N, C-alpha and C positions, 0 to 999 in steps of 0.2 A: 502422392505418397503411396507406397505399396499397400494394397487393400487388406492383405492378410495381416501385415504388421499393425495397421490401424485397428482392425477388428480385434486383434489380440490385446492391444492396450486397452481398448474400450471394454473388452471382456474382463480384464483384470480389475478395472475400476468398478464395474458392476458387481463382480463377485465380492469385492470388499464391501460394497454397499449392502449387499444381501446379508452378509455376516454381521454387519454393523459393529465392527470392532474398531473403535477409534477414540482418540483423546486429543483434543486441540485446546490449547490455552488461549482464550480471548485476550487480546492485547489492546490497551487503551493508553492514550497520552495522559500527561499529568492531570489529576482531577482533585483539586483542593476541596471539592464538595465532600469527598470521602473523609478527608481529614477532619472537617467540621462535623460530619455525621457521627464519626466514631471517637472523636476527641483524641486523635493521634497525630503525630508529626508526619509530614511527607516522607521523612527518612525511613519510615516503616516499610514503604513500598518501593522507594526509589533510591538506588545507590547514588545517582546523580541525575536529577530530573532532566528529561523524561525517561531515562533508562530505568527499567524495572529490575529490582533485586529478586532473590528467590521468594521472599514473602509476597512481593507484588505479583509475581507470576502465580503463586498459590491463590491470591485474592482474585485475580482475573479468571483463573480456571475454576474458581468456586462460585461461578455465576455472579461475579461482581458484588460479593458480600462477605461479611464476617459472620460467625455462628450466632452472635448476639444481635443480629440486625433488627429483630423484632423490638428490642428494648429501645431502639432509636426512633421508633414510630410514635405517632400521637395515640394516646389512650382515649378513644372515643366511645368505648363501651360496645364495640361491634367487632367481633372476631373475624368477620368477613371483609374487613376494611383495614388496609395497611398503608397509612399515609406518613411520609417522612415528617419529622418534627419541624423541619423548615424546607422550603423549596430547594432542591438539590441542584444548584447552578454553580458554574465556575467559568472563568474567562482565561483564555491564553492570548497573549499579545506579543508581537515581535516588531522591532524597528531596527533598520540597518542603514549604513552607508557603504557603498561599494566603489572601489576603483577596479575597472575591468576593461577587457579588450573586445568583448562580444558585440556584434552589430545585428540589427534587424535589416535584412537584405531583400530587395525586390528580386524575385526569382527570374523575371524576364529581362531586366536591365542590368542586374548586378549592383545597382546603386544602393547605398545605405539609406534606409528610411528612418532609422534611429541609430545614433552612435554617440554615447555619452561615456567618457572615460571616468567621470566622477558622478555617481548616481545616488541620490538621496531616496532611499526606499523605506519611507516611514509614513504611515504604518505599513509594514509588509504583510502582517496578518493580525486580524482580530477575530477570535473564535469564541462562541458560546457553547458550553458543554453541559450535559445533564445525564444522570444515571441514578437508578434506585431499584431495589427489589419491589415487586408488586404483589408477590404471593410467595408461598413456600418454594416454588419452583420457577417462577417467571421473573425476569429482570428486563429492563430496557436500557438502551444507551443511544445517545445521538449527539451530534454537534452540528451547529450551523455556522457558516463563515460569513461575517459581515463585510470583511475586506480581505483580499488576498492578491498579492502581486499587482497592486494598483487597480484592481477591479472593484469599484464602488457602485452603490446604487441598487444592489440586489443581494438577497440572502441565498446562499447555496448550501444545501444539506448534503453531506457526504456520508459518513458513518451514521446509520440509523437502523437499529434492529431490536427485535425481541429475542431473548434466549430462554430456553426451557431445559431445566436440569432433570435428568433421570426420568425420561419419558416412560410412563406406565410401569415404573419400577425396573426397567430393563438395564439401567446404567448408561443408556444412550442419551446424550444431550443434543439439543438442536438449536439452530439459529435461523431466523427468517428476517430478511431485510436487505439493506445496502451495507456492503463491507468490501474490504480489499482481499482478493484471492491470495495475494502475496503475503498477507498476514499469517498464513500457515507456516511461513518460513521465517522471515525477519520483518517485523512491522516497521513500516516507514515512519509512522507517527512517533515512535519512541527512539529514533536514531538521535545521536548527539551532534552530528554534523548538519550544517545547512545544506551542503551538497547531498543530492538524493542518491538512492539506490537505482541507478539509471536503467539497468537491465529490466527491472519490473515494468517501468513505464514503456520502454520500447517494445516489450513483449505483449503489452496490453493486458496485464493481469493485476491491475490495480482495482479501482472501484467498479462494482457491478451489482446487480440485484439477483438474489438467489437464496439458496437453502444450504446449510451445512449440518451434517450429523457427526457426532464425535463420541468416542468412548475409548477407554484405556483397558488393555488386557495384558497382564504380566508386564514385561519390560517394554512393550511396544506402545507407541502413540500413533493412532491411525485416524485419518480424517478423510471424508469424502463429501462431495457437494455438487451442485449444479447451479448455473447462472444463465440468465437470458443471453448473455454474450454481446450485448450492444450498449453497455455502459449504464449510467444513471440519469441521463438527460433525455433520451429518446422516448417519445410517446406519440400516439396517433389517435385521432378522433374516430369513434366507431360510427360509420355512416352506411355500412352495407345493408342493415335492415330498415333504414329509414332516416328520419331527420332529427337532429339535435338529441341524439341518445346521450344519457348523462355520464356514461363511463368512457374510459380510454384504454387503449392497448399500450402496455409498457414494452412489449416485445414486438419485433417486426416480422418474426417467422416462428415456425413451430420447433425449430432446432434449438437445442440447449448445449452449453459447454459443460462437459463432465470433467471433474478434476479430483485428485486425491493426493494425500501424502502419508507415508509410513515412516516413522522415526523412532529412535531410541538412543540409548547411551552405550558406548563401547569404549572401555578403557579411559573413562573420564572425558570422552569427546562425544558431543551430541551430533548424530548423523541423521539426515532425512532424505528421502527420495520422493520427488514430486512428478506428477504427470497430468497432462490436460489434453483432451481431444475435443474438438468443436469446430465451429465455423466463424468466419468473419467476412464482412463485405469486401469486395474487390476494390482496388484503387483505380480511379479513372481520372480523366481530365488532364489539364496541363500539369506536367511534372508529377502526376499521380496525387494531386492535392485534393481531389474530389472523391466522395464515396460512390463506388460503383453499384450496379444493380444486381451483381451476381454474389451468391453465397459460396465462399471458397473454404476448403479444409485447412485447419490449423492444428498443429500438434506441438506440444512442449514437453521436454523432459528436463528435470532439474535435480541437482545434488546440492545440499546445504550442510555445512559443518560449523560447529562452534565449540568454544571451551574457554577455560580460564588458565592463566599462567600466574601462579601464586594467588594472592588474595586480591590483587588490585588490577590486574590486566585481564580484559575480556576481548577475545578475538572471534571473528566470524568470517565466513566465506560462502559465496553462492555462485554456481555456474548453471546456465540455462542453454539448452539446445532447442532451436526453433525451426520448424518447417512450415512454410506457407505455400500451399499448392495452388498453382494457376492464379496467382494473386493479382497480377497486373492486367488490366483490360487491354493494354497495348500489345501484350503477348500472352494470351490466355492459355497457352500450352506449357509455359515455363513454370517450374517449381523453384522455390528459393529457400535455401538453408542459411541460417546465421547463428552465431554463437555470441553469448554475452555473459558477464558476471561481475562480481565485485568482491573485495576482501577488505577487512578493516580491523582496527583494534582501538579500544578505549582504555586508557590508563587512568584510574582514579587515584591520584596521588595523595589527596587529602580531602577534607570536607570543603575546602575552598577551590582547589585546582584539579582540573581534569584535562587530559590531553588525548586527542583523537587523530587517527589517520585513516583514510579511505582511498582505495584504488578502484577505479571504474574502467572496465574494458569491454568493447564489443567489436566484432569483426563481421561485417555484412558484405563481403566481397562478391557474393552472388548478385548483388544489386549494382555492382560497378557497370558503368556505361549504359545504364537503363534510363538515364536522364530523368530520374525521379527523386523525390525528397528522401527516399529510403536509402539512398547512398549515404545520407547523413546519420544513419544509425551508428556508424563507426565512432568510437570514443576511446581515448587512452589518456586518462587524467589521474593525478595524484593530489589528494587534499590533506591539508594539515590544519587542525583546529585546537584552540585553547579556550577553555571556559573557566571563568572566575565567578564563584558563587558568592554574591553579596549576602544572600539569604538562601534558604532551602529552595525557595520558589522564584528566585530572581538571579539571573546570571548575565554577566557580560561575555560577549563572544568575539573572538578574533580568529579569522579563518583565511587560509590562502589556498588557492587551487592552481595547479600547474598543468597546462595542456601540453601533452607530449606528441600530439599529431601536427603535421605540417598543414599549412593552408593550401586549399585547392581552388584556384580562381577560374577554372575552366567553365565555359558556358557560352551562350545560353542553352538550356536553363541553368541558372546558377544554383546548383544543389551541392550537397556534400559539405565538406568542412571549409566553408567560405571565409571564416575568421577564427582567430584563436579564442579560447575560453578561459584565459587566465583571469583571476580576480583576487582581490583582497577585500575582506568584509569585516566590518566592525559594528557591533550593535548590542541590543538587549533582547532577552527572551524571558518572559515572566508568565506565571500562572497564579491566579488568585481567586 
């Protein structure tokens, strides 16, 4: 990437950080623990769970609490202690059956290692969530996954952070912990479709460890932050000073990813600009499936827009431009640009029925003929979903995905769009 352009973008983000003018609304999935804590219905915060309504966004942006939060704590005769009246826990569970085309394909032989046209995915997800205010300014939030996508036998912590409101009376709030960088734009955890916001995953701006500062000034919402840039699973034993040191390194180098978003409302449309500069490890090994030993530059620009049509339709769209410099060890002089995004609409017809549509698109033609898995970034799919709410916190889901790309069976290695991704899904989604 042009060094002057990169330095310019980094300078803009650092300038925003120095001025500390930002406001970011934390977003969380459905949390019945809040309903129990404040004796309110889930409908107070959710137009159709897990989608947040305006009050839910206020609650999340108000450090995950209502003004009377102190009244919900135990009276223990100690003003320096704020314990919830009951342990604030909630569970989210999902179970599905799917009819689908997709296969798990061996990259070397092209043979299908797994291919089921009728797939029982139950449980698909079992998640434990907790959150509560700890003081006048500090709250916590976390969730642990007991089972997801067939992975049983271990607990995985994804979102896990402390938040601090109004640091030193400055109006600046902060967050420290694990979170999704993409939550600055459209939180994946509160989407109504089973189908994901694919561009966020492909760009690598989901879960990471870091810090965010936020504040609002006038009509603008501005947020800046930094992350380690290597996800939430990496760590290394400290052995350089000796033997069996008790601590571990969570980051593998001194570089950080810097990011920010500036947003506001214009003519009833919410508009946001996102930028990230940082590094990622190169891709090495057969078909680029291994993590290389080089740190390579990574730059992302994004534009997000959202709004409402009437009182029932909520629409949103995201585009991301990505530049990965010298990314492949097989050709360390080549830079790769790719584009991705999505657009969707949720129509809340009634308390019982909600209809959703989501379009995912990505074009990574720079990776064509590289014989790496990154040829598979390409996507062109259209998803339709219907949710029927048996109760506020229990819904039945029917969803169909149509893959608009053609199959590519060239190889070896067998990379790219080796099979179609059409599916029909039926199941339940509950929070309690």
